[in-house]
N, C-alpha and C positions, 0 to 999 in steps of 0.2 A: 427172392419172384422165384419160381422156376425155370432153366433153360429151356425145358424141353416146350414150353408154351410160348417158344420165340421161337421153334423151329430148332430147336439141337437133335441133334440124330442119337450121338455114342457111342459109334459102332468100329469105332477105332478108323474111319476108312476119308468119311465124309470131315470136310472144312467145317468144324464147329462156331468157326471166328464170332459169325456175321450174329449169328446168335447171342454168345455171351454177352458180345456190345450192346446188342438192343437189351437184352435184362436188362445191362447198366445203366445203358441211359436211360429206362423206362423207370427208376427212381427219382430220376428231376432234381439231382442232389441230396437229395433226402437218407437218412439213416439205413439201413436196408440191406438182407442175405440174399446174394448169388447164390441157388441154390444147385450143386450136381447131382442125380438122382445114381445110382448104381450104371457103371459105363465107363467106354474109352471116348473122353474126346480130343480129337485132335484138330491142336490148334495153329494154323501159320502165319500167327501175328502176332509180335509183342503184347498182351493186357496193358495196358494202363488204368488204375487204378484211382476214383479219384476218391476223396475225403470221404472218412463214416459207413465204406461199404468191408460187408464181408464175405468171400470167397469160401463157400462153405460144402463142401461133399457128406455121401450119407456114411462113408468112414475111407483109411486110407486106402485098404483093403480091396476097397472094391470102385469109390470114384475117381478115376487116371484123368488126368490133364497130362498131354501128349504133344507137347510143341513138337514143331516141323518147323521151323521155318527158311528149310532149304538153301541151309549157307550161309543166310545171311547174319553179319556184324547184329548182333543184338540182345536183350535179356529176354527172358519168359516173360515175366510179370516186373509191372516198374512199378513203383510207389515215391513217387518226387515232388518234392514241393520244389521252392525256387528264391534269388535274392531279392527283397525290395528296396533295397537304395545301394547307394555305395558306401565305401567304407570310412568311418569318420575315425579319429586318432583321440586315446582317451588320454586320461590324466592319468589313472592307476588302478590297480586293483591288485588285490593280496591274496595269497592265498590264508586259509579261513576264514574268511572275513565273508559278507551275499551284501556286497555292493561293490558297482564299479563309479568311479567321479570323473565325469565328464564336460567339455568344456561348456557346450547346449544341453541341457535336458530336452526341450521342449519336441523336436521329432521323436520321442520315444513314451509309451503310451504302459499303463497294468496290462499285462499278459501278450503283451509282442516277445517274440521269440527274439534271441542276438547269438552274433556267431565273433565269441569274442579268438584272436587271433594274435601271433606278434613273426614275427620272423625268427627262424634258427641262430641260437647263438653261437659260441665257435666250440661248442661241442661238437659241432654237425662239420666232420673230418673227411667224411666224403660223403658229396654234396649228389644226389640224385632230383632231379626237378620235379618227379611222383613223389619228394619226400618236402619239398620246401612247406614252410613255414605248422608243421610238425605239432606245435605247442597252441593250443586251445582250448572253447569248453563254447560247447553250446546250452545257451542259458533262459528261463524265461523272467518277464521284469514281474514282481509282487507290487510296488508302489515308484513314486516318481518323488526326489524334494526339489525344489528350486532353490539356489543361494543367488549372492550378489555374482559372485563369479564364475558361476556355475551352475553344475547340479549333480546329484547322486543316483543312481538307480538301484535298488536296489532288489536281489537275484531270489528268487524260487531253495536255487542249487547252492552250497557253499563254494567256493572260485578255489579253485586243486592248483593254482601254479602261482606268483607273484608274475604279475604283470606293469611298467614301469615305463608307461608312456614311453612319450619319445625320451624320457630321461637316460635309458641306457642304449638308448640304440638300435630298440629292435622293432619299432615300427608298432609297438601293440596300440592295440584296434578294432572296432567294433562293424555292425553290421547288421540292419535290420531281415528277416527272414520271414517268408510268408511257407510253412513247412505244410507238408501231409500230415492229417490228424487220424485217427481213430480207424484206422485200416488192419485189419484182419485177412488167414489165408487159415484153416483149421478140417481137418478129418478129411483128406484125400492125397491123393500122392501126384508127386510131379514130375515129369522126365521130359529130356532134349531128347530127343530121334535123329535129328540131326549135329555133326561135327562141325568146328569152323576152327580151320588150325592159326590162323592169328585175327586179332580184336579179344577186346574184350567183354564174354559173355556170362552170368549170373542166372540162374535158373528166378534167384528173388531179388530184388535192388532195391534196396532201403536208400533214398538219397535227402537230404533235409525234410525229414520226419519225425514226430515225433509221436510216442502211446499207441504206437504199433503193437501185431504182433503174430505172431506164428505158432499153435498148437496142435500135438495129432497129426501132422501132418510128412508123409515118406519123401523125399527128393534120392528118386532111385539113379539116374546118370546127369551128372556137367559139365559143361566146357571151363568153364572157370567156376569159381567159388559157385555154391550151392546159394548159397547166402550174405549177402555182404549189404551191412550196413558204412554210408557214408553220412560223415556230417549231422547223424543225426542224435536222439537223444528218447530214452525211456522204451525201446525197444523191448520185448519180453518176448523168448525163443524158447520153449519150454516142450518136452512132453514129444522129439519127433526125432527120424528114424531117418541118419542121411550117410547116402554110401554112394562110393563106385565115382569113375570119373574116366572121360573119353582119354586125358594124358594126363602123366604125373609131371611133368617136368619143372613145374612153379610159375614157366611164363605166362604174364598172364593171369594168376592165379588158378593153372589147370589144377587140380586135383585139389583144390581148396575146399572145408568145408562149411565154414564160419567164419567171415571175417568182417568184424570190424576195425573199422575208416576209417583216421582225417581226425582224429577229438572228438570219433564215435563213444557216449557218455552214460553211464546214468543206464545200463544195458543190465539186462535179466538175462544167460544163458543156462539153462537147468533142466537137466533131466530129459538131455537127450544124448541116441547111441547114437555112435560118427563109425565107421566099418570102410577100410579097405582105401586112406585118402590119402596124400601127399601132409597137408595139415588139418589134424581136425578144428584145431580153432588156431587163427589167428589174428592178433591185436597191435596194430601198428598204425604208423603215419600219428603217433600220440591221440591213440582210444587209450581214454581212462575213466576212472570210477564207476568202473562194472565189472560186474558179476560172474564168473562160471564156477560152475557149481555142481556137483553129483550126478556128471559126464561119464558114457563112456568112451572109450576109443581103442580099438582093436585093428588087427591088421594095417599096420602103416605100410605104406608104399610108397615110393618111388621110382622112377625113368634111368636117374641114375646111377653108377655103381655107385658106394656099393648100394644096394634097391632098398 
């Protein structure tokens, strides 16, 4: 679907949010591409993308999504899933294996995604609240086996840490997720026209998302991280040009490029050009099992001395 057919103007002055939202809604939850012909599309409200939607421009130097949220705290584009249930204490899961032992396997089904997590250990000598529960992994269930005293959840991916359930005193546990899936952003430019001094604001935000991608995108101004993936898996970020920010002091990820956060894993960050950023790439709070390869990072910058 072409946003022009839903009333978009693309002149950089009129707010095209309603047209973009109508184009997305017209797909009624089906797979589809929302297409932006060449133009500058001023957007005054955050866009929340449902599953199986691709935002695609004509090219990154001709289709420009210019977000102006008028100083409101928020992200330009959100791809967010949800939590489907409470935490359930596990028996154990061990590094190098592909299964999780549980007391009750009945709530779990093939194809479900789980968040596996435990409390920080004694290594956490400088605790901060945003880094609680750093050890974790997003996994997909491939099969379920039931035994007389519990069951086993076999996972698509290898477990990358040891989780000893209640035995180690770290409260190893899992919960079921309903992740956002199969969302793509391609061949356009994204920028933030308004600055926000306090609050976390990303250009593109993945939260509980799987099997999504960004490719051929220029992200030209951002408040916080240009791209942040939080508790997500199998996100591909490739062939993009990411540069410049309003501030470079590191607060609320000011000046960051691509941030993989909160045990995000199995993502591929490849063949990107990063310029004039505080941290082009940040892997923190337990991001693990990712590939970061064949990227440029040039002209680093920060606000403090030494710059």
